[in-house]
C-alpha positions in Angstrom: 0.2 14.5 16.3 1.0 17.7 14.2 4.4 19.4 14.1 5.5 22.1 11.7 4.1 21.0 8.3 4.2 17.3 9.0 1.3 15.0 9.9 1.7 11.6 11.5 -1.1 9.1 10.6 -1.3 5.9 12.6 -1.3 2.6 10.7 -5.0 2.1 11.1 -6.4 5.7 10.6 -6.3 8.4 8.0 -8.5 11.2 9.3 -7.9 15.0 8.9 -9.9 18.2 9.2 -10.6 19.9 5.9 -11.0 23.6 5.1 -13.1 24.4 2.1 -11.6 26.5 -0.7 -13.1 30.0 -0.9 -13.1 30.2 -4.7 -13.4 27.7 -7.6 -11.5 28.3 -10.8 -9.9 31.5 -12.0 -9.3 32.6 -15.6 -8.1 30.5 -18.5 -4.4 31.0 -17.9 -4.3 30.5 -14.2 -6.5 28.5 -11.8 -7.3 29.8 -8.3 -5.9 27.0 -6.3 -4.5 23.5 -6.6 -3.3 20.7 -4.3 -0.6 18.4 -5.7 -0.2 15.0 -4.1 2.8 12.6 -4.3 2.4 9.2 -2.6 5.9 7.9 -1.8 7.3 4.6 -0.7 11.1 4.3 -0.5 11.7 7.1 -2.9 14.7 8.8 -1.2 16.5 9.2 -4.5 13.5 10.7 -6.3 11.3 12.6 -3.9 13.3 15.9 -3.6 13.7 16.3 -7.4 10.1 15.6 -8.0 8.9 18.1 -5.4 11.3 20.8 -6.6 10.0 20.4 -10.2 6.5 20.8 -8.9 7.5 23.8 -6.9 9.0 25.4 -10.0 5.9 24.9 -12.2 3.0 25.6 -9.8 3.5 29.4 -9.6 2.9 29.5 -13.4 -0.4 27.5 -13.0 -2.2 28.6 -9.8 -2.6 31.7 -7.6 -2.6 29.4 -4.5 -1.0 26.0 -4.3 0.2 23.4 -1.9 2.2 20.1 -2.3 1.3 17.1 -0.1 3.9 14.3 0.1 2.6 11.1 1.7 5.3 8.9 3.1 3.8 5.5 3.1 5.8 3.9 5.9 9.1 4.0 3.9 12.1 2.1 5.3 14.7 4.4 3.7 15.3 8.2 4.2 12.0 9.2 2.4 10.4 10.4 5.7 13.3 12.6 6.7 13.5 14.2 3.2 9.8 14.9 3.3 10.1 16.6 6.6 13.1 18.7 5.3 11.0 19.8 2.3 8.1 20.8 4.6 10.5 22.8 6.8 11.9 24.6 3.7 8.5 25.7 2.4 5.3 26.2 4.3 3.3 25.3 1.2 4.7 21.7 1.4 2.9 19.3 3.8 4.4 16.0 4.8 2.0 13.2 5.8 3.4 10.1 7.4 1.9 6.6 7.7 3.4 4.7 10.6 3.3 1.5 8.5 3.2 0.7 4.8 -0.5 0.8 4.0 -0.5 0.7 0.2 -0.7 3.1 -2.7 -4.5 3.6 -2.4 -4.3 4.4 1.3 -1.5 6.9 0.7 -3.4 8.6 -2.1 -6.5 8.8 0.1 -4.5 10.4 2.9 -3.2 13.0 0.5 -6.7 13.8 -0.9 -8.1 14.1 2.6 -5.3 16.6 3.4 -6.0 18.7 0.3 -7.6 22.1 0.8 -7.8 23.6 -2.7 -10.3 23.7 -5.6 -8.4 21.3 -7.8 -6.7 18.1 -6.7 -3.9 16.6 -8.8 -1.8 13.5 -8.1 1.3 11.9 -9.6 4.0 9.5 -8.6 7.1 10.5 -6.7 9.5 8.5 -8.9 10.3 11.2 -11.4 8.8 9.4 -14.5 6.5 12.3 -15.5 7.2 15.8 -16.7 5.3 18.0 -14.3 5.5 21.0 -16.6 2.8 19.2 -18.7 0.4 20.0 -15.8 0.1 23.4 -17.6 -1.6 21.6 -20.4 -3.8 19.5 -18.2 -5.2 22.4 -16.2 -6.5 24.1 -19.4 -9.4 21.6 -19.3 -10.3 22.1 -15.6 -13.2 24.4 -16.3 -14.8 22.0 -18.7 -14.4 18.5 -17.2 -14.7 16.9 -13.8 -11.6 14.8 -14.3 -8.6 15.2 -16.6 -6.7 11.9 -17.0 -3.2 11.6 -18.5 -2.2 8.7 -20.7 1.3 7.7 -21.4 2.1 8.4 -25.1 5.0 5.9 -24.9 5.2 4.0 -21.7 8.8 3.6 -20.5 8.5 0.4 -18.4 10.0 -3.1 -18.6 8.1 -5.6 -20.8 6.5 -7.5 -18.0 4.9 -4.3 -16.7 3.7 -3.4 -20.1 2.0 -6.8 -20.5 0.4 -6.6 -17.1 -0.9 -3.1 -17.9 -2.4 -4.3 -21.2 -4.2 -7.2 -19.6 -5.4 -5.0 -16.7 -6.8 -2.3 -19.0 -8.6 -4.9 -21.1 -10.1 -6.6 -18.0 -11.3 -3.3 -16.6 -12.9 -2.3 -19.9 -14.8 -5.7 -20.1 -15.8 -5.9 -16.5 -16.5 -2.3 -15.5 -16.9 -0.6 -18.9 -14.3 2.1 -18.0 -13.0 3.0 -21.4 -9.9 5.1 -20.9 -6.5 4.5 -22.6 -4.4 4.2 -19.5 -6.4 3.7 -16.4 -3.4 3.5 -14.0 -1.5 6.5 -15.4 -0.5 8.6 -12.3 -1.2 12.0 -13.8 -4.8 12.9 -12.9 -6.5 16.2 -12.1 -9.9 16.4 -10.3 -12.3 19.1 -9.5 -12.8 19.0 -5.7 -16.5 18.3 -6.1 -15.6 14.9 -7.5 -14.7 13.7 -4.0 -18.0 14.9 -2.6 -19.4 11.8 -4.2 -16.5 9.5 -4.9 -15.1 7.3 -2.1 -11.8 5.5 -1.9 -11.8 2.0 -0.2 -9.0 0.3 -2.2 -5.8 0.4 -0.2 -3.6 -0.9 -3.1 -3.0 -0.5 -6.8 -6.7 -0.7 -7.7 -7.4 2.9 -6.6 -7.3 4.4 -10.0 -9.8 1.9 -11.3 -12.0 2.5 -8.3 -12.1 6.2 -8.7 -12.8 6.2 -12.5 -15.4 3.4 -12.2 -17.4 5.5 -9.7 -17.0 8.6 -11.8 -18.4 6.7 -14.8 -21.3 5.4 -12.7 -22.1 8.9 -11.5 -21.9 10.4 -15.0 -18.9 12.6 -14.4 -17.0 13.9 -17.4 -13.5 12.8 -18.2 -11.0 14.2 -20.7 -7.8 12.4 -21.7 -4.4 14.2 -22.4 -1.3 12.5 -23.7 1.7 12.9 -21.3 5.4 12.1 -21.5 6.7 9.1 -19.5 10.4 8.6 -18.6 12.2 5.4 -17.6 12.7 5.0 -13.8 16.3 6.0 -13.0 16.3 5.3 -9.2 14.5 3.0 -6.9 12.4 -0.1 -7.5 8.7 -0.2 -8.6 6.3 -2.2 -6.6 3.3 -2.4 -9.0 4.6 -5.7 -10.7 4.9 -7.4 -7.3 2.8 -10.6 -7.3 1.2 -9.8 -4.0 0.2 -6.3 -5.3 -1.3 -7.8 -8.5 -3.2 -10.5 -6.5 -4.7 -7.8 -4.2 -5.7 -5.7 -7.2 -7.6 -8.6 -8.7 -9.4 -9.3 -5.4 -10.3 -5.6 -5.1 -11.5 -5.4 -8.8 -14.1 -8.2 -8.4 -15.1 -6.7 -5.1 -15.6 -3.3 -6.8 -17.6 -4.9 -9.6 -20.0 -6.4 -7.0 -20.3 -3.1 -5.0 -21.0 -1.0 -8.1 -24.1 -3.1 -8.8 -25.8 -1.6 -5.8 -24.0 1.8 -5.4 -26.2 4.6 -4.1 -26.5 7.7 -6.3 -26.5 9.8 -3.1 -23.3 8.1 -1.8 -21.3 10.4 0.5 -17.8 11.0 -0.8 -14.5 11.7 1.0 -15.4 15.3 1.4 -18.7 16.6 2.9 -20.9 18.6 0.5 -21.3 22.2 1.6 -24.3 22.4 3.9 -25.6 25.7 2.4 -25.0 24.9 -1.3 -27.0 22.6 -3.5 -25.6 19.3 -4.6 -23.5 20.0 -7.7 -25.1 18.8 -11.0 -22.4 16.7 -12.6 -22.1 16.7 -16.3 -23.0 13.5 -18.2 -20.5 13.4 -21.1 -20.2 9.8 -22.1 -16.7 8.3 -22.0 -15.7 7.8 -25.6 -14.4 4.4 -26.6 -10.7 4.4 -27.3 
């Protein structure tokens, strides 16, 4: 069902029709087009402020832009606020899951809805300075992925300990050597998702994307970003059930990567009339 700028996605499906961008990247100061995605679960006190900040900065970055807010089955007023934002601006699209499907599923729905040459995602909780996207897009012509890392992470101690352990395990098991794998401040060239798939429905989604990118020889550049304390709402990443699901998905991913097909089809179809893009093979530097 489609109404205004809102999309309803049933609990078991996340399928949308894509339109290809007509142009890739523009000059050094502005990019031709960008899609910004905010997965949101019970973020009624944060989502409007986050979207409004994005709406303020995007005209300084891109000639064409859109904001996609994915309400992941929230039980508060997040859905209503997303619809209000979509009604206020035709460049804002509200995507709704009928049930809570998980962070990875919400991010996948947002990426599937994206129509532009660059795809960026961040959290809806207001813990990032979206004006720093101006620095991130400077590298869009030279790298397949630009990944933010939190210069000083403003989270409670248990989350910091969990993050350190997770990053260490991912480095050892998958060889993905980035400073802050779960930092929700990442920019992708659209072509990345012509080969990268998303199967993780939970918190493992960042690891899954970057592990595939490493396997396919895609180039990644890291940029330090500012991280603020959460003011409103409650994070779900430290939930025991979320952590347990992430560990299960991690070992499943490790097994799948052993036999991954270099010609794997991604989330987006490759253009039928264009050759398969030759991905750069810059090695990920050990941090």
